[in-house]
N, CA, C and O atoms as a Maestro MAE file, in Angstrom:
{
 s_m_m2io_version
 :::
 2.0.0
}

f_m_ct {
 s_m_title
 :::
 protein
 m_atom[336] {
  # First column is atom index #
  i_m_mmod_type
  r_m_x_coord
  r_m_y_coord
  r_m_z_coord
  i_m_residue_number
  s_m_chain_name
  s_m_pdb_residue_name
  s_m_pdb_atom_name
  i_m_atomic_number
  :::
  1 25 -5.856 1.045 -15.928 1 A "MET " " N  " 7
  2 3 -4.450 0.939 -16.250 1 A "MET " " CA " 6
  3 2 -3.787 2.282 -15.943 1 A "MET " " C  " 6
  4 15 -4.295 3.322 -16.362 1 A "MET " " O  " 8
  5 25 -2.653 2.283 -15.214 2 A "ASN " " N  " 7
  6 3 -1.997 3.539 -14.899 2 A "ASN " " CA " 6
  7 2 -1.160 4.012 -16.082 2 A "ASN " " C  " 6
  8 15 -1.015 3.295 -17.072 2 A "ASN " " O  " 8
  9 25 -0.602 5.240 -15.975 3 A "SER " " N  " 7
  10 3 0.119 5.798 -17.108 3 A "SER " " CA " 6
  11 2 1.353 4.985 -17.459 3 A "SER " " C  " 6
  12 15 1.696 4.880 -18.636 3 A "SER " " O  " 8
  13 25 2.037 4.402 -16.466 4 A "GLN " " N  " 7
  14 3 3.196 3.560 -16.760 4 A "GLN " " CA " 6
  15 2 2.775 2.318 -17.526 4 A "GLN " " C  " 6
  16 15 3.461 1.912 -18.464 4 A "GLN " " O  " 8
  17 25 1.656 1.705 -17.142 5 A "SER " " N  " 7
  18 3 1.191 0.509 -17.838 5 A "SER " " CA " 6
  19 2 0.874 0.815 -19.287 5 A "SER " " C  " 6
  20 15 1.188 0.019 -20.172 5 A "SER " " O  " 8
  21 25 0.253 1.960 -19.542 6 A "SER " " N  " 7
  22 3 -0.099 2.277 -20.917 6 A "SER " " CA " 6
  23 2 1.141 2.574 -21.745 6 A "SER " " C  " 6
  24 15 1.150 2.303 -22.946 6 A "SER " " O  " 8
  25 25 2.190 3.122 -21.138 7 A "LEU " " N  " 7
  26 3 3.424 3.393 -21.858 7 A "LEU " " CA " 6
  27 2 4.250 2.138 -22.073 7 A "LEU " " C  " 6
  28 15 4.899 1.998 -23.110 7 A "LEU " " O  " 8
  29 25 4.239 1.230 -21.123 8 A "MET " " N  " 7
  30 3 5.099 0.056 -21.153 8 A "MET " " CA " 6
  31 2 4.388 -1.203 -21.623 8 A "MET " " C  " 6
  32 15 5.021 -2.256 -21.705 8 A "MET " " O  " 8
  33 25 3.116 -1.137 -21.932 9 A "GLY " " N  " 7
  34 3 2.386 -2.335 -22.323 9 A "GLY " " CA " 6
  35 2 1.801 -3.024 -21.103 9 A "GLY " " C  " 6
  36 15 1.609 -2.408 -20.055 9 A "GLY " " O  " 8
  37 25 1.528 -4.287 -21.252 10 A "ASN " " N  " 7
  38 3 0.883 -5.046 -20.192 10 A "ASN " " CA " 6
  39 2 1.863 -5.402 -19.078 10 A "ASN " " C  " 6
  40 15 3.000 -5.783 -19.353 10 A "ASN " " O  " 8
  41 25 1.430 -5.280 -17.818 11 A "PRO " " N  " 7
  42 3 2.296 -5.705 -16.711 11 A "PRO " " CA " 6
  43 2 2.275 -7.236 -16.583 11 A "PRO " " C  " 6
  44 15 1.410 -7.905 -17.148 11 A "PRO " " O  " 8
  45 25 3.224 -7.766 -15.845 12 A "TYR " " N  " 7
  46 3 3.201 -9.192 -15.511 12 A "TYR " " CA " 6
  47 2 2.048 -9.433 -14.553 12 A "TYR " " C  " 6
  48 15 1.795 -8.618 -13.666 12 A "TYR " " O  " 8
  49 25 1.349 -10.544 -14.725 13 A "GLU " " N  " 7
  50 3 0.216 -10.898 -13.875 13 A "GLU " " CA " 6
  51 2 0.193 -12.407 -13.639 13 A "GLU " " C  " 6
  52 15 0.608 -13.190 -14.493 13 A "GLU " " O  " 8
  53 25 -0.298 -12.797 -12.467 14 A "ILE " " N  " 7
  54 3 -0.479 -14.215 -12.161 14 A "ILE " " CA " 6
  55 2 -1.753 -14.687 -12.835 14 A "ILE " " C  " 6
  56 15 -2.813 -14.089 -12.655 14 A "ILE " " O  " 8
  57 25 -1.653 -15.763 -13.616 15 A "VAL " " N  " 7
  58 3 -2.820 -16.340 -14.272 15 A "VAL " " CA " 6
  59 2 -3.384 -17.463 -13.415 15 A "VAL " " C  " 6
  60 15 -4.594 -17.551 -13.210 15 A "VAL " " O  " 8
  61 25 -2.491 -18.328 -12.912 16 A "SER " " N  " 7
  62 3 -2.981 -19.446 -12.107 16 A "SER " " CA " 6
  63 2 -1.891 -19.980 -11.190 16 A "SER " " C  " 6
  64 15 -0.697 -19.876 -11.472 16 A "SER " " O  " 8
  65 25 -2.344 -20.552 -10.090 17 A "ILE " " N  " 7
  66 3 -1.507 -21.321 -9.175 17 A "ILE " " CA " 6
  67 2 -2.353 -22.536 -8.818 17 A "ILE " " C  " 6
  68 15 -3.440 -22.403 -8.255 17 A "ILE " " O  " 8
  69 25 -1.845 -23.725 -9.150 18 A "GLN " " N  " 7
  70 3 -2.640 -24.927 -8.885 18 A "GLN " " CA " 6
  71 2 -1.760 -26.088 -8.431 18 A "GLN " " C  " 6
  72 15 -0.588 -26.191 -8.794 18 A "GLN " " O  " 8
  73 25 -2.360 -26.945 -7.635 19 A "ARG " " N  " 7
  74 3 -1.646 -28.103 -7.104 19 A "ARG " " CA " 6
  75 2 -1.067 -28.922 -8.244 19 A "ARG " " C  " 6
  76 15 -1.687 -29.072 -9.297 19 A "ARG " " O  " 8
  77 25 0.139 -29.454 -8.017 20 A "ALA " " N  " 7
  78 3 0.831 -30.222 -9.055 20 A "ALA " " CA " 6
  79 2 1.432 -31.487 -8.448 20 A "ALA " " C  " 6
  80 15 1.560 -31.617 -7.231 20 A "ALA " " O  " 8
  81 25 1.790 -32.397 -9.317 21 A "GLU " " N  " 7
  82 3 2.499 -33.609 -8.908 21 A "GLU " " CA " 6
  83 2 3.920 -33.218 -8.503 21 A "GLU " " C  " 6
  84 15 4.446 -32.205 -8.963 21 A "GLU " " O  " 8
  85 25 4.531 -34.021 -7.647 22 A "THR " " N  " 7
  86 3 5.930 -33.790 -7.296 22 A "THR " " CA " 6
  87 2 6.782 -33.968 -8.547 22 A "THR " " C  " 6
  88 15 6.673 -34.988 -9.228 22 A "THR " " O  " 8
  89 25 7.642 -32.974 -8.861 23 A "PRO " " N  " 7
  90 3 8.483 -33.111 -10.053 23 A "PRO " " CA " 6
  91 2 9.456 -34.291 -9.907 23 A "PRO " " C  " 6
  92 15 9.760 -34.700 -8.787 23 A "PRO " " O  " 8
  93 25 9.945 -34.839 -11.024 24 A "PRO " " N  " 7
  94 3 10.845 -35.995 -10.973 24 A "PRO " " CA " 6
  95 2 12.072 -35.771 -10.083 24 A "PRO " " C  " 6
  96 15 12.533 -36.702 -9.422 24 A "PRO " " O  " 8
  97 25 12.602 -34.544 -10.061 25 A "ASP " " N  " 7
  98 3 13.782 -34.271 -9.246 25 A "ASP " " CA " 6
  99 2 13.427 -33.646 -7.894 25 A "ASP " " C  " 6
  100 15 14.318 -33.223 -7.158 25 A "ASP " " O  " 8
  101 25 12.128 -33.585 -7.562 26 A "GLY " " N  " 7
  102 3 11.683 -32.979 -6.320 26 A "GLY " " CA " 6
  103 2 11.431 -34.006 -5.232 26 A "GLY " " C  " 6
  104 15 11.328 -35.206 -5.489 26 A "GLY " " O  " 8
  105 25 11.335 -33.505 -4.014 27 A "GLU " " N  " 7
  106 3 11.028 -34.352 -2.868 27 A "GLU " " CA " 6
  107 2 9.889 -33.723 -2.082 27 A "GLU " " C  " 6
  108 15 9.659 -32.516 -2.155 27 A "GLU " " O  " 8
  109 25 9.189 -34.542 -1.341 28 A "GLY " " N  " 7
  110 3 8.145 -34.035 -0.471 28 A "GLY " " CA " 6
  111 2 6.825 -33.821 -1.178 28 A "GLY " " C  " 6
  112 15 6.624 -34.220 -2.325 28 A "GLY " " O  " 8
  113 25 5.938 -33.176 -0.450 29 A "ALA " " N  " 7
  114 3 4.578 -32.941 -0.944 29 A "ALA " " CA " 6
  115 2 4.346 -31.435 -1.118 29 A "ALA " " C  " 6
  116 15 5.269 -30.630 -0.988 29 A "ALA " " O  " 8
  117 25 3.107 -31.080 -1.413 30 A "ASP " " N  " 7
  118 3 2.686 -29.682 -1.536 30 A "ASP " " CA " 6
  119 2 3.439 -28.929 -2.632 30 A "ASP " " C  " 6
  120 15 4.109 -27.932 -2.364 30 A "ASP " " O  " 8
  121 25 3.321 -29.412 -3.855 31 A "TRP " " N  " 7
  122 3 3.904 -28.741 -5.009 31 A "TRP " " CA " 6
  123 2 2.807 -28.021 -5.779 31 A "TRP " " C  " 6
  124 15 1.679 -28.501 -5.883 31 A "TRP " " O  " 8
  125 25 3.164 -26.855 -6.318 32 A "TYR " " N  " 7
  126 3 2.217 -26.057 -7.094 32 A "TYR " " CA " 6
  127 2 2.880 -25.569 -8.377 32 A "TYR " " C  " 6
  128 15 4.037 -25.149 -8.372 32 A "TYR " " O  " 8
  129 25 2.130 -25.630 -9.473 33 A "ASP " " N  " 7
  130 3 2.534 -25.017 -10.727 33 A "ASP " " CA " 6
  131 2 1.935 -23.619 -10.753 33 A "ASP " " C  " 6
  132 15 0.817 -23.406 -10.282 33 A "ASP " " O  " 8
  133 25 2.684 -22.666 -11.307 34 A "TYR " " N  " 7
  134 3 2.136 -21.324 -11.474 34 A "TYR " " CA " 6
  135 2 2.394 -20.835 -12.890 34 A "TYR " " C  " 6
  136 15 3.321 -21.276 -13.570 34 A "TYR " " O  " 8
  137 25 1.550 -19.917 -13.307 35 A "GLU " " N  " 7
  138 3 1.681 -19.313 -14.630 35 A "GLU " " CA " 6
  139 2 1.585 -17.804 -14.485 35 A "GLU " " C  " 6
  140 15 0.653 -17.278 -13.876 35 A "GLU " " O  " 8
  141 25 2.562 -17.121 -15.055 36 A "ILE " " N  " 7
  142 3 2.613 -15.665 -15.066 36 A "ILE " " CA " 6
  143 2 2.606 -15.248 -16.537 36 A "ILE " " C  " 6
  144 15 3.287 -15.857 -17.362 36 A "ILE " " O  " 8
  145 25 1.838 -14.215 -16.860 37 A "VAL " " N  " 7
  146 3 1.829 -13.719 -18.240 37 A "VAL " " CA " 6
  147 2 2.144 -12.236 -18.268 37 A "VAL " " C  " 6
  148 15 1.911 -11.501 -17.308 37 A "VAL " " O  " 8
  149 25 2.685 -11.826 -19.413 38 A "GLN " " N  " 7
  150 3 2.920 -10.419 -19.713 38 A "GLN " " CA " 6
  151 2 2.707 -10.307 -21.207 38 A "GLN " " C  " 6
  152 15 3.558 -10.711 -22.000 38 A "GLN " " O  " 8
  153 25 1.562 -9.756 -21.587 39 A "GLY " " N  " 7
  154 3 1.221 -9.701 -23.005 39 A "GLY " " CA " 6
  155 2 1.111 -11.116 -23.552 39 A "GLY " " C  " 6
  156 15 0.316 -11.918 -23.061 39 A "GLY " " O  " 8
  157 25 1.906 -11.420 -24.565 40 A "GLN " " N  " 7
  158 3 1.883 -12.757 -25.158 40 A "GLN " " CA " 6
  159 2 2.944 -13.673 -24.561 40 A "GLN " " C  " 6
  160 15 3.066 -14.826 -24.974 40 A "GLN " " O  " 8
  161 25 3.703 -13.181 -23.604 41 A "HIS " " N  " 7
  162 3 4.771 -13.964 -22.979 41 A "HIS " " CA " 6
  163 2 4.250 -14.697 -21.749 41 A "HIS " " C  " 6
  164 15 3.462 -14.152 -20.976 41 A "HIS " " O  " 8
  165 25 4.698 -15.932 -21.576 42 A "THR " " N  " 7
  166 3 4.250 -16.756 -20.454 42 A "THR " " CA " 6
  167 2 5.450 -17.302 -19.704 42 A "THR " " C  " 6
  168 15 6.420 -17.753 -20.313 42 A "THR " " O  " 8
  169 25 5.382 -17.260 -18.386 43 A "ILE " " N  " 7
  170 3 6.387 -17.874 -17.516 43 A "ILE " " CA " 6
  171 2 5.665 -18.950 -16.725 43 A "ILE " " C  " 6
  172 15 4.677 -18.671 -16.047 43 A "ILE " " O  " 8
  173 25 6.156 -20.177 -16.810 44 A "ASN " " N  " 7
  174 3 5.616 -21.281 -16.035 44 A "ASN " " CA " 6
  175 2 6.657 -21.714 -15.023 44 A "ASN " " C  " 6
  176 15 7.843 -21.805 -15.340 44 A "ASN " " O  " 8
  177 25 6.213 -21.981 -13.807 45 A "GLY " " N  " 7
  178 3 7.138 -22.408 -12.771 45 A "GLY " " CA " 6
  179 2 6.485 -23.380 -11.826 45 A "GLY " " C  " 6
  180 15 5.289 -23.656 -11.916 45 A "GLY " " O  " 8
  181 25 7.290 -23.898 -10.913 46 A "CYS " " N  " 7
  182 3 6.833 -24.872 -9.939 46 A "CYS " " CA " 6
  183 2 7.502 -24.551 -8.612 46 A "CYS " " C  " 6
  184 15 8.709 -24.312 -8.567 46 A "CYS " " O  " 8
  185 25 6.735 -24.544 -7.536 47 A "ARG " " N  " 7
  186 3 7.283 -24.273 -6.206 47 A "ARG " " CA " 6
  187 2 6.678 -25.236 -5.203 47 A "ARG " " C  " 6
  188 15 5.555 -25.715 -5.364 47 A "ARG " " O  " 8
  189 25 7.449 -25.504 -4.169 48 A "GLN " " N  " 7
  190 3 6.968 -26.352 -3.091 48 A "GLN " " CA " 6
  191 2 6.601 -25.483 -1.900 48 A "GLN " " C  " 6
  192 15 7.272 -24.493 -1.613 48 A "GLN " " O  " 8
  193 25 5.537 -25.856 -1.213 49 A "GLY " " N  " 7
  194 3 5.121 -25.140 -0.019 49 A "GLY " " CA " 6
  195 2 3.611 -25.155 0.111 49 A "GLY " " C  " 6
  196 15 2.898 -25.697 -0.733 49 A "GLY " " O  " 8
  197 25 3.151 -24.557 1.168 50 A "LYS " " N  " 7
  198 3 1.706 -24.399 1.356 50 A "LYS " " CA " 6
  199 2 1.203 -23.356 0.367 50 A "LYS " " C  " 6
  200 15 1.955 -22.471 -0.040 50 A "LYS " " O  " 8
  201 25 -0.050 -23.454 -0.018 51 A "LEU " " N  " 7
  202 3 -0.618 -22.567 -1.036 51 A "LEU " " CA " 6
  203 2 -0.389 -21.094 -0.709 51 A "LEU " " C  " 6
  204 15 -0.023 -20.315 -1.589 51 A "LEU " " O  " 8
  205 25 -0.599 -20.712 0.531 52 A "LYS " " N  " 7
  206 3 -0.436 -19.308 0.914 52 A "LYS " " CA " 6
  207 2 1.012 -18.851 0.691 52 A "LYS " " C  " 6
  208 15 1.239 -17.768 0.150 52 A "LYS " " O  " 8
  209 25 1.982 -19.658 1.098 53 A "ALA " " N  " 7
  210 3 3.393 -19.294 0.943 53 A "ALA " " CA " 6
  211 2 3.791 -19.235 -0.532 53 A "ALA " " C  " 6
  212 15 4.525 -18.337 -0.945 53 A "ALA " " O  " 8
  213 25 3.308 -20.182 -1.315 54 A "VAL " " N  " 7
  214 3 3.615 -20.193 -2.752 54 A "VAL " " CA " 6
  215 2 3.005 -18.961 -3.414 54 A "VAL " " C  " 6
  216 15 3.658 -18.304 -4.224 54 A "VAL " " O  " 8
  217 25 1.765 -18.647 -3.075 55 A "THR " " N  " 7
  218 3 1.100 -17.471 -3.637 55 A "THR " " CA " 6
  219 2 1.879 -16.201 -3.313 55 A "THR " " C  " 6
  220 15 2.095 -15.360 -4.186 55 A "THR " " O  " 8
  221 25 2.298 -16.064 -2.061 56 A "GLU " " N  " 7
  222 3 3.065 -14.884 -1.666 56 A "GLU " " CA " 6
  223 2 4.391 -14.813 -2.422 56 A "GLU " " C  " 6
  224 15 4.801 -13.731 -2.841 56 A "GLU " " O  " 8
  225 25 5.063 -15.942 -2.600 57 A "ALA " " N  " 7
  226 3 6.339 -15.971 -3.321 57 A "ALA " " CA " 6
  227 2 6.150 -15.581 -4.781 57 A "ALA " " C  " 6
  228 15 6.962 -14.840 -5.335 57 A "ALA " " O  " 8
  229 25 5.092 -16.072 -5.406 58 A "VAL " " N  " 7
  230 3 4.836 -15.741 -6.813 58 A "VAL " " CA " 6
  231 2 4.450 -14.267 -6.935 58 A "VAL " " C  " 6
  232 15 4.817 -13.618 -7.915 58 A "VAL " " O  " 8
  233 25 3.728 -13.736 -5.975 59 A "GLU " " N  " 7
  234 3 3.391 -12.307 -5.988 59 A "GLU " " CA " 6
  235 2 4.657 -11.456 -5.913 59 A "GLU " " C  " 6
  236 15 4.741 -10.415 -6.565 59 A "GLU " " O  " 8
  237 25 5.633 -11.885 -5.132 60 A "VAL " " N  " 7
  238 3 6.914 -11.170 -5.049 60 A "VAL " " CA " 6
  239 2 7.628 -11.224 -6.398 60 A "VAL " " C  " 6
  240 15 8.171 -10.217 -6.853 60 A "VAL " " O  " 8
  241 25 7.630 -12.386 -7.034 61 A "ILE " " N  " 7
  242 3 8.254 -12.524 -8.351 61 A "ILE " " CA " 6
  243 2 7.621 -11.544 -9.335 61 A "ILE " " C  " 6
  244 15 8.327 -10.840 -10.058 61 A "ILE " " O  " 8
  245 25 6.293 -11.500 -9.361 62 A "VAL " " N  " 7
  246 3 5.576 -10.608 -10.277 62 A "VAL " " CA " 6
  247 2 5.911 -9.147 -9.975 62 A "VAL " " C  " 6
  248 15 6.152 -8.364 -10.894 62 A "VAL " " O  " 8
  249 25 5.926 -8.781 -8.706 63 A "ALA " " N  " 7
  250 3 6.251 -7.400 -8.333 63 A "ALA " " CA " 6
  251 2 7.666 -7.039 -8.784 63 A "ALA " " C  " 6
  252 15 7.889 -5.942 -9.295 63 A "ALA " " O  " 8
  253 25 8.625 -7.952 -8.600 64 A "GLN " " N  " 7
  254 3 10.000 -7.679 -9.010 64 A "GLN " " CA " 6
  255 2 10.129 -7.572 -10.526 64 A "GLN " " C  " 6
  256 15 10.853 -6.715 -11.030 64 A "GLN " " O  " 8
  257 25 9.434 -8.432 -11.245 65 A "LEU " " N  " 7
  258 3 9.458 -8.348 -12.715 65 A "LEU " " CA " 6
  259 2 8.905 -7.006 -13.186 65 A "LEU " " C  " 6
  260 15 9.468 -6.383 -14.086 65 A "LEU " " O  " 8
  261 25 7.809 -6.563 -12.582 66 A "ASN " " N  " 7
  262 3 7.213 -5.286 -12.974 66 A "ASN " " CA " 6
  263 2 8.099 -4.111 -12.575 66 A "ASN " " C  " 6
  264 15 8.217 -3.144 -13.328 66 A "ASN " " O  " 8
  265 25 8.722 -4.180 -11.403 67 A "GLU " " N  " 7
  266 3 9.638 -3.116 -10.992 67 A "GLU " " CA " 6
  267 2 10.805 -3.016 -11.973 67 A "GLU " " C  " 6
  268 15 11.227 -1.917 -12.333 67 A "GLU " " O  " 8
  269 25 11.316 -4.148 -12.395 68 A "ARG " " N  " 7
  270 3 12.433 -4.159 -13.342 68 A "ARG " " CA " 6
  271 2 12.012 -3.541 -14.674 68 A "ARG " " C  " 6
  272 15 12.783 -2.806 -15.290 68 A "ARG " " O  " 8
  273 25 10.799 -3.835 -15.117 69 A "ARG " " N  " 7
  274 3 10.298 -3.260 -16.371 69 A "ARG " " CA " 6
  275 2 10.180 -1.754 -16.267 69 A "ARG " " C  " 6
  276 15 10.483 -1.044 -17.226 69 A "ARG " " O  " 8
  277 25 9.742 -1.250 -15.113 70 A "TYR " " N  " 7
  278 3 9.493 0.174 -14.956 70 A "TYR " " CA " 6
  279 2 10.704 0.929 -14.420 70 A "TYR " " C  " 6
  280 15 10.639 2.146 -14.252 70 A "TYR " " O  " 8
  281 25 11.816 0.229 -14.146 71 A "GLY " " N  " 7
  282 3 13.034 0.893 -13.714 71 A "GLY " " CA " 6
  283 2 12.987 1.445 -12.310 71 A "GLY " " C  " 6
  284 15 13.642 2.452 -12.041 71 A "GLY " " O  " 8
  285 25 12.239 0.832 -11.394 72 A "LYS " " N  " 7
  286 3 12.111 1.342 -10.034 72 A "LYS " " CA " 6
  287 2 13.171 0.790 -9.079 72 A "LYS " " C  " 6
  288 15 13.353 1.319 -7.982 72 A "LYS " " O  " 8
  289 25 13.853 -0.245 -9.480 73 A "ARG " " N  " 7
  290 3 14.827 -0.861 -8.577 73 A "ARG " " CA " 6
  291 2 16.089 -0.024 -8.518 73 A "ARG " " C  " 6
  292 15 16.424 0.688 -9.465 73 A "ARG " " O  " 8
  293 25 16.788 -0.116 -7.390 74 A "GLY " " N  " 7
  294 3 18.057 0.577 -7.235 74 A "GLY " " CA " 6
  295 2 19.089 0.038 -8.210 74 A "GLY " " C  " 6
  296 15 19.072 -1.143 -8.556 74 A "GLY " " O  " 8
  297 25 19.958 0.880 -8.635 75 A "ARG " " N  " 7
  298 3 20.981 0.462 -9.590 75 A "ARG " " CA " 6
  299 2 22.358 0.737 -9.004 75 A "ARG " " C  " 6
  300 15 22.533 1.636 -8.182 75 A "ARG " " O  " 8
  301 25 23.313 -0.040 -9.433 76 A "ALA " " N  " 7
  302 3 24.687 0.163 -8.996 76 A "ALA " " CA " 6
  303 2 25.192 1.485 -9.554 76 A "ALA " " C  " 6
  304 15 24.735 1.937 -10.604 76 A "ALA " " O  " 8
  305 25 26.137 2.104 -8.848 77 A "PRO " " N  " 7
  306 3 26.705 3.358 -9.376 77 A "PRO " " CA " 6
  307 2 27.303 3.123 -10.752 77 A "PRO " " C  " 6
  308 15 27.754 2.024 -11.074 77 A "PRO " " O  " 8
  309 25 27.297 4.160 -11.542 78 A "SER " " N  " 7
  310 3 27.788 4.058 -12.916 78 A "SER " " CA " 6
  311 2 29.244 3.615 -12.957 78 A "SER " " C  " 6
  312 15 30.072 4.110 -12.193 78 A "SER " " O  " 8
  313 25 29.547 2.697 -13.838 79 A "ALA " " N  " 7
  314 3 30.927 2.229 -14.015 79 A "ALA " " CA " 6
  315 2 31.753 3.270 -14.743 79 A "ALA " " C  " 6
  316 15 32.977 3.151 -14.803 79 A "ALA " " O  " 8
  317 25 31.120 4.272 -15.291 80 A "ALA " " N  " 7
  318 3 31.831 5.299 -16.050 80 A "ALA " " CA " 6
  319 2 32.610 6.256 -15.139 80 A "ALA " " C  " 6
  320 15 33.495 6.963 -15.621 80 A "ALA " " O  " 8
  321 25 32.310 6.296 -13.856 81 A "LYS " " N  " 7
  322 3 33.020 7.174 -12.932 81 A "LYS " " CA " 6
  323 2 34.470 6.708 -12.800 81 A "LYS " " C  " 6
  324 15 34.754 5.513 -12.724 81 A "LYS " " O  " 8
  325 25 35.355 7.662 -12.777 82 A "THR " " N  " 7
  326 3 36.776 7.326 -12.650 82 A "THR " " CA " 6
  327 2 37.270 7.690 -11.263 82 A "THR " " C  " 6
  328 15 36.765 8.617 -10.629 82 A "THR " " O  " 8
  329 25 38.255 6.952 -10.807 83 A "LYS " " N  " 7
  330 3 38.872 7.233 -9.500 83 A "LYS " " CA " 6
  331 2 40.028 8.192 -9.686 83 A "LYS " " C  " 6
  332 15 40.712 8.163 -10.709 83 A "LYS " " O  " 8
  333 25 40.248 9.046 -8.691 84 A "LYS " " N  " 7
  334 3 41.378 9.976 -8.741 84 A "LYS " " CA " 6
  335 2 42.618 9.339 -8.210 84 A "LYS " " C  " 6
  336 15 43.672 9.973 -8.174 84 A "LYS " " O  " 8
  :::
 }
 m_bond[335] {
  # First column is bond index #
  i_m_from
  i_m_to
  i_m_order
  :::
  1 1 2 1
  2 2 3 1
  3 3 4 2
  4 3 5 1
  5 5 6 1
  6 6 7 1
  7 7 8 2
  8 7 9 1
  9 9 10 1
  10 10 11 1
  11 11 12 2
  12 11 13 1
  13 13 14 1
  14 14 15 1
  15 15 16 2
  16 15 17 1
  17 17 18 1
  18 18 19 1
  19 19 20 2
  20 19 21 1
  21 21 22 1
  22 22 23 1
  23 23 24 2
  24 23 25 1
  25 25 26 1
  26 26 27 1
  27 27 28 2
  28 27 29 1
  29 29 30 1
  30 30 31 1
  31 31 32 2
  32 31 33 1
  33 33 34 1
  34 34 35 1
  35 35 36 2
  36 35 37 1
  37 37 38 1
  38 38 39 1
  39 39 40 2
  40 39 41 1
  41 41 42 1
  42 42 43 1
  43 43 44 2
  44 43 45 1
  45 45 46 1
  46 46 47 1
  47 47 48 2
  48 47 49 1
  49 49 50 1
  50 50 51 1
  51 51 52 2
  52 51 53 1
  53 53 54 1
  54 54 55 1
  55 55 56 2
  56 55 57 1
  57 57 58 1
  58 58 59 1
  59 59 60 2
  60 59 61 1
  61 61 62 1
  62 62 63 1
  63 63 64 2
  64 63 65 1
  65 65 66 1
  66 66 67 1
  67 67 68 2
  68 67 69 1
  69 69 70 1
  70 70 71 1
  71 71 72 2
  72 71 73 1
  73 73 74 1
  74 74 75 1
  75 75 76 2
  76 75 77 1
  77 77 78 1
  78 78 79 1
  79 79 80 2
  80 79 81 1
  81 81 82 1
  82 82 83 1
  83 83 84 2
  84 83 85 1
  85 85 86 1
  86 86 87 1
  87 87 88 2
  88 87 89 1
  89 89 90 1
  90 90 91 1
  91 91 92 2
  92 91 93 1
  93 93 94 1
  94 94 95 1
  95 95 96 2
  96 95 97 1
  97 97 98 1
  98 98 99 1
  99 99 100 2
  100 99 101 1
  101 101 102 1
  102 102 103 1
  103 103 104 2
  104 103 105 1
  105 105 106 1
  106 106 107 1
  107 107 108 2
  108 107 109 1
  109 109 110 1
  110 110 111 1
  111 111 112 2
  112 111 113 1
  113 113 114 1
  114 114 115 1
  115 115 116 2
  116 115 117 1
  117 117 118 1
  118 118 119 1
  119 119 120 2
  120 119 121 1
  121 121 122 1
  122 122 123 1
  123 123 124 2
  124 123 125 1
  125 125 126 1
  126 126 127 1
  127 127 128 2
  128 127 129 1
  129 129 130 1
  130 130 131 1
  131 131 132 2
  132 131 133 1
  133 133 134 1
  134 134 135 1
  135 135 136 2
  136 135 137 1
  137 137 138 1
  138 138 139 1
  139 139 140 2
  140 139 141 1
  141 141 142 1
  142 142 143 1
  143 143 144 2
  144 143 145 1
  145 145 146 1
  146 146 147 1
  147 147 148 2
  148 147 149 1
  149 149 150 1
  150 150 151 1
  151 151 152 2
  152 151 153 1
  153 153 154 1
  154 154 155 1
  155 155 156 2
  156 155 157 1
  157 157 158 1
  158 158 159 1
  159 159 160 2
  160 159 161 1
  161 161 162 1
  162 162 163 1
  163 163 164 2
  164 163 165 1
  165 165 166 1
  166 166 167 1
  167 167 168 2
  168 167 169 1
  169 169 170 1
  170 170 171 1
  171 171 172 2
  172 171 173 1
  173 173 174 1
  174 174 175 1
  175 175 176 2
  176 175 177 1
  177 177 178 1
  178 178 179 1
  179 179 180 2
  180 179 181 1
  181 181 182 1
  182 182 183 1
  183 183 184 2
  184 183 185 1
  185 185 186 1
  186 186 187 1
  187 187 188 2
  188 187 189 1
  189 189 190 1
  190 190 191 1
  191 191 192 2
  192 191 193 1
  193 193 194 1
  194 194 195 1
  195 195 196 2
  196 195 197 1
  197 197 198 1
  198 198 199 1
  199 199 200 2
  200 199 201 1
  201 201 202 1
  202 202 203 1
  203 203 204 2
  204 203 205 1
  205 205 206 1
  206 206 207 1
  207 207 208 2
  208 207 209 1
  209 209 210 1
  210 210 211 1
  211 211 212 2
  212 211 213 1
  213 213 214 1
  214 214 215 1
  215 215 216 2
  216 215 217 1
  217 217 218 1
  218 218 219 1
  219 219 220 2
  220 219 221 1
  221 221 222 1
  222 222 223 1
  223 223 224 2
  224 223 225 1
  225 225 226 1
  226 226 227 1
  227 227 228 2
  228 227 229 1
  229 229 230 1
  230 230 231 1
  231 231 232 2
  232 231 233 1
  233 233 234 1
  234 234 235 1
  235 235 236 2
  236 235 237 1
  237 237 238 1
  238 238 239 1
  239 239 240 2
  240 239 241 1
  241 241 242 1
  242 242 243 1
  243 243 244 2
  244 243 245 1
  245 245 246 1
  246 246 247 1
  247 247 248 2
  248 247 249 1
  249 249 250 1
  250 250 251 1
  251 251 252 2
  252 251 253 1
  253 253 254 1
  254 254 255 1
  255 255 256 2
  256 255 257 1
  257 257 258 1
  258 258 259 1
  259 259 260 2
  260 259 261 1
  261 261 262 1
  262 262 263 1
  263 263 264 2
  264 263 265 1
  265 265 266 1
  266 266 267 1
  267 267 268 2
  268 267 269 1
  269 269 270 1
  270 270 271 1
  271 271 272 2
  272 271 273 1
  273 273 274 1
  274 274 275 1
  275 275 276 2
  276 275 277 1
  277 277 278 1
  278 278 279 1
  279 279 280 2
  280 279 281 1
  281 281 282 1
  282 282 283 1
  283 283 284 2
  284 283 285 1
  285 285 286 1
  286 286 287 1
  287 287 288 2
  288 287 289 1
  289 289 290 1
  290 290 291 1
  291 291 292 2
  292 291 293 1
  293 293 294 1
  294 294 295 1
  295 295 296 2
  296 295 297 1
  297 297 298 1
  298 298 299 1
  299 299 300 2
  300 299 301 1
  301 301 302 1
  302 302 303 1
  303 303 304 2
  304 303 305 1
  305 305 306 1
  306 306 307 1
  307 307 308 2
  308 307 309 1
  309 309 310 1
  310 310 311 1
  311 311 312 2
  312 311 313 1
  313 313 314 1
  314 314 315 1
  315 315 316 2
  316 315 317 1
  317 317 318 1
  318 318 319 1
  319 319 320 2
  320 319 321 1
  321 321 322 1
  322 322 323 1
  323 323 324 2
  324 323 325 1
  325 325 326 1
  326 326 327 1
  327 327 328 2
  328 327 329 1
  329 329 330 1
  330 330 331 1
  331 331 332 2
  332 331 333 1
  333 333 334 1
  334 334 335 1
  335 335 336 2
  :::
 }
}
């Protein structure tokens, strides 16, 4: 565990990605359920696509969630600045 992980607790991680039935409002084939955890928190989702594409998409989600937790993403300029 790196120093940021120990300071911020557990990072988001993929627990599982598995084939799923087509959701009632979905169309087509190749649906997958995924589960992401962070400590005791769980995120469940469903995506359509080939396993490799779904895995890559969920990995991006996890990376973005962790970046947001650690404050690495770019931020808009402060609204406190005044115009002359």
